[in-house]
Residue, then its C-alpha position, 0 to 999 in steps of 0.5 A: x509469532x506465526x504470521x501469514x502474509x496473504x498476497x505476499x507481493x511488493x510490500x509483503x516481501x519487505x514485511x516478511x523479511x522484516x518479520x523474519x529479522x525480528x524473530x517471527x515465523x512467516x509464510x507468504x501466500x501467492x498464486x502464481x509460480x513467479x510469485x511463489x519464487x519471489x517469496x522463496x527468494x526472499x527467505x519466506x516460506x512460500x504457500x500456493x493458494x487462491x485467496x478466493x477459494x475456501x478449499x485452498x486455505x487448508x494449505x496455509x498453516x495456522x497463524x497468530x497474525x494474518x495480513x491481507x495484502x492481495x492485489x486486484x492487479x489494477x483491474x476494475x471494481x468487479x475484480x476489486x470486489x472479488x479480492x477485497x470483499x469476497x477474498x477477505x470474507x473467505x480469509x477471515x472465515x477460514x482462519x476464524x473457524x480454526x481450532x487455533x484462530x489468529x489474534x490479529x488481522x490487518x488489511x492494507x487499504x489505500x488513501x484513495x478512500x478519502x477522495x477529493x479534499x481540494x488539497x486540504x489535509x486528511x487524517x484517520x478521522x476524516x470522513x471517507x468520500x471515495x470518487x470512483x467505483x473501485x475506491x468505494x469497494x475499498x471503503x466497503x473492504x475496510x468495514x469487512x476488515x474491521x467488523x467481521x474478525x470480531x465475530x471470531x474474537x479476532x482484532x481487526x485493523x486497517x493500514x491506509x497506504x499512500x503512494x508506494x515507491x522504492x526499488x523497481x518503483x521509482x518512476x524516475x523517467x516519468x517525472x524527468x521527461x514530463x509533462x508533469x500534471x499538477x496535484x499533490x503526491x502523498x508517498x511512503x517508501x516500501x520499507x516504511x509501508x512494511x515497517x508501519x504494518x509490523x509496528x501496528x501488529x506488534x503494538x496491537x494497534x486496532x484503529x485505522x492507521x494512515x501510512x504516509x511519510x512526513x512531507x506530501x509535496x506538489x508534483x511540480x515541486x517534486x519533479x523540479x527537485x528530482x530534475x535538479x538532483x539528477x542534474x537534468x532540465x526541469x520537465x514540462x508542466x501541465x494543469x489538470x484541466x490541460x490534461x483532461x482536455x487531451x481527452x484520452x483518460x478513462x472516466x475513473x482516471x479523470x476522476x482520480x486526476x481531480x482528487x487532491x489531498x494532503x495525508x498527515x502521519x501525525x498519529x503514526x508519529x505519535x504512536x512511536x513509529x520511526x521512519x527509515x525514509x522520513x521524506x522523498x529526499x532520503x527515499x529517492x537517493x538510491x534512484x538518483x545515485x543509480x541515475x548519475x552512475x548510468x549517465x557516467x557522472 
């Protein structure tokens, strides 16, 4: 298959490498010079384009599968709307109007669309109740991804990522130094985030798919496990109320702190996906070994 990864960043690079290994032809689309260099270094064909500019799509070759993985760069709801809503609309229209449109289109969303469920389990069928303006944009973006492609006879789907971790994103020191605020962690290693997207494309999965590992865990329990594994003292803990009382969080950050849920991957497992890193215990092993090495142990 010919595959175009639009926004070939942290997960996109891993996805591209997996697709190449499976025998597909892949192009990775980025805008910045540094981003394009990272794409090329991964062995993926780089293409320079601004995904919100219709005229830039002429540089992107036809594709059988299109994956929209662009990021708004941690900015607010206006930037999210520009990338996830307008950028997606542009991408779908530009590919859909071609003489050889893609057969499949997949957008990578976030478990943030679920909002707060007071620590209860959520699945693909749980109603979406976003708690911030930005996550509300993500809900609208999912609608674009699942409805607009059908206009061009393209199958549109969504993969909702839990918190991503892996090389360069282990954030070990944050947990080891503390204080650690209470709540649940829903995580997925970068390799499995990419693997789940590859799996969804290859198996023509159209319904939204929750991409999270086998074991959501409380932040306090995770921090203590990590400290023990690294032979470090257990970090200080704080409740959400204590963190909020410090008064230095933005309104959006405060709302995020007050959202709690556990994300289930039953559907992904039932469909037959096999995790490379089923839980954080396996996924954090390289980071723990690196920490031990740096400490001279």
